[in-house]
Z-matrix of the N, CA and C atoms (Angstrom, degrees):
N
C 1 1.439
C 2 1.576 1 117.06
N 3 1.260 2 110.93 1 129.04
C 4 1.514 3 116.02 2 -175.44
C 5 1.456 4 114.66 3 -72.53
N 6 1.207 5 115.47 4 155.64
C 7 1.561 6 119.72 5 174.38
C 8 1.482 7 113.89 6 -58.67
N 9 1.291 8 122.19 7 -38.51
C 10 1.474 9 125.91 8 -179.74
C 11 1.405 10 110.83 9 -65.95
N 12 1.384 11 122.74 10 -38.08
C 13 1.374 12 122.86 11 177.07
C 14 1.637 13 115.01 12 -72.06
N 15 1.333 14 111.52 13 -31.53
C 16 1.468 15 115.17 14 173.59
C 17 1.556 16 116.36 15 -68.37
N 18 1.390 17 114.37 16 -34.25
C 19 1.400 18 120.72 17 177.24
C 20 1.529 19 112.61 18 -64.40
N 21 1.409 20 112.91 19 -38.44
C 22 1.412 21 119.74 20 -174.78
C 23 1.568 22 113.52 21 -65.45
N 24 1.293 23 114.31 22 -25.70
C 25 1.400 24 123.11 23 179.02
C 26 1.452 25 115.39 24 -80.27
N 27 1.342 26 124.91 25 -10.14
C 28 1.469 27 125.84 26 -176.52
C 29 1.452 28 112.45 27 -72.15
N 30 1.299 29 117.28 28 149.74
C 31 1.396 30 121.49 29 -178.10
C 32 1.567 31 112.82 30 -73.68
N 33 1.314 32 115.87 31 151.00
C 34 1.446 33 119.95 32 -179.82
C 35 1.565 34 107.94 33 -138.91
N 36 1.184 35 109.54 34 142.65
C 37 1.590 36 114.81 35 179.35
C 38 1.517 37 108.09 36 -132.10
N 39 1.390 38 118.08 37 165.87
C 40 1.334 39 122.26 38 170.59
C 41 1.581 40 107.01 39 -132.11
N 42 1.283 41 114.57 40 146.40
C 43 1.362 42 125.64 41 -174.55
C 44 1.618 43 121.34 42 -171.69
N 45 1.184 44 114.86 43 -174.72
C 46 1.497 45 118.88 44 -174.63
C 47 1.563 46 109.42 45 -110.53
N 48 1.329 47 113.29 46 141.98
C 49 1.431 48 119.25 47 179.79
C 50 1.531 49 104.94 48 -82.02
N 51 1.365 50 114.54 49 122.75
C 52 1.567 51 123.79 50 -177.98
C 53 1.463 52 107.28 51 -105.52
N 54 1.306 53 121.56 52 -19.27
C 55 1.500 54 118.09 53 -176.08
C 56 1.634 55 109.21 54 -152.63
N 57 1.278 56 118.59 55 130.64
C 58 1.367 57 124.35 56 -178.05
C 59 1.578 58 114.16 57 -127.86
N 60 1.337 59 111.60 58 19.83
C 61 1.435 60 122.15 59 -177.39
C 62 1.430 61 113.13 60 -73.86
N 63 1.247 62 133.22 61 -24.40
C 64 1.373 63 130.45 62 179.82
C 65 1.575 64 113.56 63 -92.91
N 66 1.367 65 116.86 64 155.77
C 67 1.370 66 115.14 65 -175.44
C 68 1.501 67 108.52 66 -83.39
N 69 1.378 68 117.24 67 132.75
C 70 1.493 69 125.24 68 178.39
C 71 1.609 70 110.54 69 65.37
N 72 1.280 71 119.47 70 9.12
C 73 1.439 72 120.25 71 -175.33
C 74 1.541 73 108.08 72 -131.82
N 75 1.365 74 115.08 73 127.82
C 76 1.568 75 118.10 74 176.37
C 77 1.612 76 104.85 75 -119.60
N 78 1.290 77 112.21 76 147.10
C 79 1.461 78 115.24 77 167.82
C 80 1.470 79 110.57 78 -99.89
N 81 1.328 80 117.60 79 127.46
C 82 1.455 81 124.16 80 -168.74
C 83 1.584 82 103.37 81 -112.96
N 84 1.276 83 117.68 82 136.09
C 85 1.477 84 121.80 83 177.91
C 86 1.494 85 103.99 84 -107.77
N 87 1.363 86 118.00 85 122.16
C 88 1.469 87 123.63 86 -177.73
C 89 1.580 88 104.35 87 -110.78
N 90 1.275 89 117.09 88 122.87
C 91 1.576 90 123.03 89 173.83
C 92 1.494 91 110.05 90 -97.07
N 93 1.266 92 113.88 91 142.61
C 94 1.497 93 123.52 92 179.14
C 95 1.485 94 108.90 93 -152.62
N 96 1.242 95 118.54 94 156.00
C 97 1.429 96 126.71 95 177.83
C 98 1.536 97 113.11 96 -120.87
N 99 1.386 98 113.32 97 144.99
C 100 1.552 99 118.62 98 178.47
C 101 1.531 100 103.62 99 -138.19
N 102 1.339 101 107.63 100 141.69
C 103 1.556 102 118.87 101 178.24
C 104 1.447 103 106.32 102 -85.55
N 105 1.273 104 121.29 103 131.69
C 106 1.514 105 129.28 104 179.68
C 107 1.605 106 103.61 105 -69.60
N 108 1.253 107 118.51 106 125.20
C 109 1.542 108 124.04 107 -176.51
C 110 1.613 109 109.40 108 -63.57
N 111 1.253 110 123.49 109 -27.54
C 112 1.407 111 125.30 110 -175.45
C 113 1.521 112 109.21 111 -97.51
N 114 1.294 113 118.27 112 -60.05
C 115 1.424 114 121.80 113 -173.66
C 116 1.512 115 116.12 114 -89.95
N 117 1.280 116 118.31 115 -10.99
C 118 1.433 117 129.38 116 166.14
C 119 1.653 118 105.23 117 68.10
N 120 1.310 119 118.24 118 30.52
C 121 1.372 120 122.29 119 176.33
C 122 1.528 121 109.04 120 -91.28
N 123 1.310 122 122.95 121 137.65
C 124 1.346 123 126.21 122 -178.45
C 125 1.615 124 106.58 123 -80.23
N 126 1.327 125 115.59 124 125.67
C 127 1.462 126 116.60 125 -178.15
C 128 1.578 127 106.94 126 -115.07
N 129 1.339 128 108.68 127 129.75
C 130 1.649 129 113.10 128 176.33
C 131 1.472 130 105.72 129 -83.86
N 132 1.305 131 114.84 130 140.62
C 133 1.499 132 127.06 131 176.51
C 134 1.387 133 113.51 132 -130.96
N 135 1.274 134 119.97 133 151.53
C 136 1.481 135 124.06 134 179.76
C 137 1.554 136 102.34 135 -133.32
N 138 1.328 137 113.01 136 149.04
C 139 1.487 138 126.35 137 177.42
C 140 1.457 139 105.59 138 -139.10
N 141 1.364 140 110.61 139 131.70
C 142 1.585 141 112.73 140 171.88
C 143 1.513 142 109.21 141 -105.24
N 144 1.337 143 115.34 142 136.82
C 145 1.484 144 124.65 143 179.04
C 146 1.586 145 109.70 144 -129.44
N 147 1.310 146 112.52 145 146.47
C 148 1.464 147 120.50 146 176.37
C 149 1.448 148 112.55 147 -89.70
N 150 1.331 149 125.04 148 127.55
C 151 1.496 150 124.49 149 -178.91
C 152 1.509 151 104.16 150 -127.30
N 153 1.391 152 103.69 151 156.62
C 154 1.529 153 114.73 152 -177.99
C 155 1.622 154 105.24 153 -91.37
N 156 1.301 155 114.10 154 138.10
C 157 1.487 156 120.87 155 179.32
C 158 1.497 157 103.24 156 -129.35
N 159 1.296 158 127.56 157 85.36
C 160 1.502 159 128.54 158 -178.17
C 161 1.498 160 109.96 159 -53.22
N 162 1.251 161 128.81 160 -43.67
C 163 1.419 162 126.37 161 -173.50
C 164 1.556 163 113.76 162 -93.43
N 165 1.367 164 116.13 163 -3.64
C 166 1.564 165 118.95 164 -176.84
C 167 1.508 166 110.46 165 57.16
N 168 1.435 167 112.40 166 41.61
C 169 1.479 168 117.16 167 179.62
C 170 1.557 169 113.33 168 -84.03
N 171 1.391 170 116.82 169 -36.95
C 172 1.506 171 118.10 170 -174.96
C 173 1.467 172 108.15 171 -78.61
N 174 1.248 173 110.33 172 141.90
C 175 1.607 174 121.43 173 -177.16
C 176 1.533 175 110.18 174 -120.77
N 177 1.264 176 117.53 175 165.13
C 178 1.574 177 120.12 176 -174.14
C 179 1.576 178 102.83 177 -66.20
N 180 1.381 179 110.04 178 134.68
C 181 1.445 180 118.84 179 179.00
C 182 1.568 181 116.64 180 96.27
N 183 1.305 182 114.34 181 -6.14
C 184 1.433 183 120.53 182 175.17
C 185 1.441 184 111.55 183 -79.45
N 186 1.348 185 121.75 184 145.51
C 187 1.480 186 127.96 185 179.17
C 188 1.402 187 102.52 186 -100.80
N 189 1.427 188 115.98 187 122.02
C 190 1.515 189 122.68 188 -174.10
C 191 1.511 190 111.95 189 -128.28
N 192 1.265 191 116.88 190 155.00
C 193 1.584 192 123.56 191 171.38
C 194 1.567 193 101.21 192 -100.87
N 195 1.359 194 117.57 193 138.52
C 196 1.420 195 126.10 194 178.14
C 197 1.528 196 107.97 195 -131.12
N 198 1.335 197 119.24 196 147.28
C 199 1.437 198 130.00 197 -176.34
C 200 1.509 199 107.66 198 -124.53
N 201 1.352 200 109.21 199 142.39
C 202 1.399 201 113.10 200 177.00
C 203 1.536 202 118.67 201 -70.89
N 204 1.245 203 121.79 202 144.34
C 205 1.424 204 123.40 203 -170.14
C 206 1.674 205 111.77 204 -146.02
N 207 1.171 206 120.75 205 176.91
C 208 1.379 207 124.18 206 175.21
C 209 1.454 208 113.60 207 -58.75
N 210 1.362 209 122.82 208 154.51
C 211 1.525 210 119.69 209 176.53
C 212 1.395 211 114.37 210 -61.98
N 213 1.306 212 122.76 211 125.43
C 214 1.371 213 124.96 212 179.06
C 215 1.582 214 116.58 213 -104.38
N 216 1.396 215 114.06 214 -17.63
C 217 1.459 216 123.56 215 170.76
C 218 1.494 217 107.12 216 -159.32
N 219 1.331 218 118.35 217 -159.55
C 220 1.383 219 120.52 218 -171.80
C 221 1.545 220 110.23 219 -73.23
N 222 1.346 221 117.44 220 -30.96
C 223 1.507 222 126.02 221 -174.71
C 224 1.519 223 109.28 222 -114.22
N 225 1.361 224 126.67 223 -27.23
C 226 1.340 225 132.07 224 -169.03
C 227 1.476 226 109.14 225 -82.34
N 228 1.435 227 116.96 226 108.89
C 229 1.459 228 123.94 227 176.70
C 230 1.499 229 116.32 228 -126.38
N 231 1.463 230 117.34 229 1.32
C 232 1.365 231 124.60 230 -172.32
C 233 1.621 232 108.20 231 -128.40
N 234 1.389 233 113.92 232 157.95
C 235 1.473 234 120.43 233 176.97
C 236 1.438 235 107.76 234 -128.19
N 237 1.335 236 121.16 235 149.74
C 238 1.401 237 124.75 236 177.69
C 239 1.575 238 101.02 237 -83.18
N 240 1.360 239 114.10 238 129.03
C 241 1.499 240 116.28 239 175.83
C 242 1.464 241 107.63 240 -107.97
N 243 1.360 242 122.25 241 -27.59
C 244 1.539 243 118.78 242 -173.24
C 245 1.596 244 102.17 243 -156.57
N 246 1.351 245 108.46 244 137.65
C 247 1.642 246 114.43 245 165.06
C 248 1.373 247 104.57 246 -95.62
N 249 1.365 248 117.41 247 113.28
C 250 1.462 249 124.62 248 -177.17
C 251 1.430 250 108.30 249 -76.00
N 252 1.329 251 126.14 250 -55.01
C 253 1.399 252 121.58 251 174.61
C 254 1.631 253 103.64 252 -137.28
N 255 1.321 254 109.57 253 145.57
C 256 1.496 255 126.46 254 170.22
C 257 1.522 256 110.02 255 -74.82
N 258 1.400 257 115.43 256 148.39
C 259 1.410 258 119.26 257 171.81
C 260 1.505 259 115.65 258 -54.04
N 261 1.262 260 123.64 259 132.86
C 262 1.380 261 123.14 260 177.23
C 263 1.482 262 116.74 261 83.87
N 264 1.356 263 114.68 262 -19.17
C 265 1.509 264 118.10 263 176.62
C 266 1.564 265 112.74 264 -99.59
N 267 1.283 266 109.45 265 133.62
C 268 1.496 267 116.36 266 -177.84
C 269 1.482 268 115.08 267 -105.42
């Protein structure tokens, strides 16, 4: 299996940067929804993931795309691949 094919199968998420206080690490809040199987009510959920940002480019409030990668520390399993929108810019 080629390396390009393996990279294409990795998970990617989109979310907002909620913390940029660590060096080369950002906390990303990913929002998703799930329908309850019994009551059929749509429930909003949030998950926080730690992502690697090599150049410290993403700031709090930015909307970013992250991709799954090898474990870089105890909590960091994602890396920022793209800053979709900057805070305050539409």
